[in-house]
C-alpha angles and dihedrals in degrees: 000000000000122000120241094254092055091047091051092050093049092049090049089060094059095092093051090046090053089054100041103021098113092045088053095048092044089053090045093058093045093052095044097047091046091059098029108034089161087076089067085079088067104039127079104249094195091059089047092054092046089047090228091124095056089053091050092049092046090054090049093051092048092048091050092049093048091050099035091123093049108031089164085079091068098038091106089056091044090053091049091051090043091059089054092047094051090046093057096036106258108170135191091260090063094062098072088052092052091046093051095053095039090057091045090051093050090052094045094051101037094036111175091007087067095077122190088256092054092047092049090050091051092049089056093043093050090053091056093046092048091051090054092053095044092050095049093044092049089060091047093052090050091052096045122108089238138344127248121356126329128196115251130182124224104235098174137016117195131178110228101178141342092292107016125079127180125222120199110204136185133183109275091220093059093244121152119276116242116229124245140197121259108265098031126123141212130217120237119203118201141167116231124203115263093013118112093204137062117250125221126196134171121232126185117238104247103196135057118275125264096039096129092254139042117246124207120181114206130200113216098244125118136011101294097039091048089049090054092048096045106031111024116085137172109293094029122123129241132187109234135186125213119273114278141162139100097235096105137155109248120234092228120122093234118123111268129214117199115195122180144157131200114336088354086090091079101081089036091061089055090050093046094050093042092052091047092052102038102028106027092166094054116109111238127184110194115193123178127180119209137159092248143315094297089063096040101110122197094008095141091045093049093046090049089058090051093049091055096043119045091198091065119089117190120196126178117197118202118198093189108020115197125226091258088055092053093046095041130090099241112102120228140165111246116220131022135313103269139157094275092051092053093044091054090058091065091214120204111261090228092058124131116220127212118189131190129171138076119342090249092050094050093046090053092047094048093048091052093046091052090047088058089060101260120140119250089235088066092063124082126174144185120214118198103220140034116334115161096324127127098222 
């Protein structure tokens, strides 16, 4: 526990963190990677170059400082970050390293404003925050199907749309495949030609659990995803972490609305098929936005679920329908998902919403859902990219 004086000091630093937070976290990464280049094997270098990771970490530090006297308020965020950390292999021994360079960065950026008293308070506060993460992540590691990375073999590679390809993978040693919850993801670790470091990316599991293999469905976008598309073939090996993530389909009987765009369809397919198999009476509205039919992944699979379950409604929305879409026999909504579109669905007021797509897309969807009178607690989302996580 922190004493009142330490808490007051930490809270007093929130305004300066809001002003200089990204400078501090940018300096933190530079210092840490300079002394510990081996950690570059764990961190997403694309996010580092785009500086999205420093913004995410700055937000996390600010949130922790503002709630230092009531850390229970940020436990949901800590759990979300913890899932990411366990997926990529963050261990207790990494936290002292992070703490050391975070404190050095605070001092470097704030200089004389970072008084000895402030630095001492932050050293104490970081210890408490690190303990919270370590405790939660310990439980997650204990619950995981395995720890670290395990070799899997690609048993099938299937093109789902113009830019999405599925990879079906099984443990190379023939061991049983642990189950997972609809919406969770795995991490894939690969080596890319001309890169001195390993690269780790998270991919949602895109099928229901207990199918004899995991399925990830990858959009060709970025270094790792392009590597999978171009270089990885059936029979090749991949290093895979155990399923993780707190974006999960609830087991309630409430109607569920799944709204996605682009590669955001991947966890939604797992949710759709899981609901169809385990809760066949549950009402499911599946809405996916794509450019046109060429980019409409899993359409046949989703419509098959609807044919077998009258409570499932599948809607594809095309922003730029092609001529073959207009002349074809597959129905679609032309345009974009907007307020009028959602109003016309007459959604049940008890519905649960699950969103996945770009940050802008999900913000727009959530705003429209709230405008329809739904409570914010009824909306869950998955953002592909850095949120509040450290790595």
